[in-house]
C-alpha positions, 0 to 999 in steps of 0.5 A: 837198321843201317849202322855207320861206323867210324874207327880211328886210324890205328890197328888197335881201333880198326880191328875191334870195330871191324869185329863189332861190325861183323857181329852187328851184321850177323844180327841182320843189320846193314853196316857201313864201315869207313876206313882208308884204302890201305887199311882196308887192304891190309886189315879188313876181311869180310866173310862171304856170308856177310858181303850183302850186309857189311860194306866197307867205304874207303875214304881218301885222306887229303895231303897234309903238311908233315904227314908222310906220303902213304901214312894212313894209320898211326903205325905208318908214322915214324914219330908220335909227334906226327899224330896230330897231322894224321888227325887233321887228315882224318877230321877233314876227310871223314867228317865230310864223308859222314856228312854226305852219308847223313844227307842221303835219303833212306835207306842209305841214311843211317839209323845209328852212327857208332863213333870212335873217340877221334871223331869228336865231331860225329855226334853233333853231325849226327844230331843235326840230321836227327840220327842218334850216335853211340861212342864205342870206347875201346878203353876199360871203364876204370881207365876212363873213369880215372880221368873223370867227367867229360868236362875234366877230360876237356880241361874244364871244371874244378877237377881239371888236370892242370899239371902232370902231378895231378895224375899222380894222386887219387882223384877226389871223385873216386869214391873208394880207397885205392892206391892206383895212380900214374907214376911220374914218367907216365903222368908226364907222357899222358898229360900231353894228351890233355893239351891242344895239339896241331890238330886244333884240339887235345886228345882229352877234348876228343874223348870228352866230346865223344862221351858228352855229345853221344846218346850212348857210351859203350865200353869194351869190357865185361862185368867179370873184368870190371864188376864195380 
């Protein structure tokens, strides 16, 4: 198979996607990993024995107002307030590159797209070309389930979070006794991710769309760590 992978532009996303790409390549499949030139140079190392199967394609980010020159990952930003502008650059460049790849004839056309949460547009783009998409979630299953269904993440439905206090109580859809909730200061910080930002959508919307529109959702977890 040929698998295309789209990690978000953060070290904690690029590194595990790269390791997963190596594991897929070691099974004999071809992998195309999309990143940016600076991230490729400082993070991605391809073992010589996988050079024929694992290809890294550098995608150049466009110039975006308020995005610092040379910023290609969240660690390059002097303030978290600038993250939406990195998302704008990511959406613009990576969506166009994925569309080019999906339009390519076989064997360059992928058999699967593996996407991170930020690329919320990837599942729909893949579907338009008849290619299945899997969302690779780097968060624990318990953490994601706390926020509920994709509709809840996107601020819709009866369980939508409308104020920070909604994150300080056990959700009604959790089917077992627990006292695990966010503290007030955590809730205030995390609630901002459920509100639209200057990229046009919220982080919650990105998560919700990635889950809802993908054919498969995979969690970076294990039965030993999260048996329930």
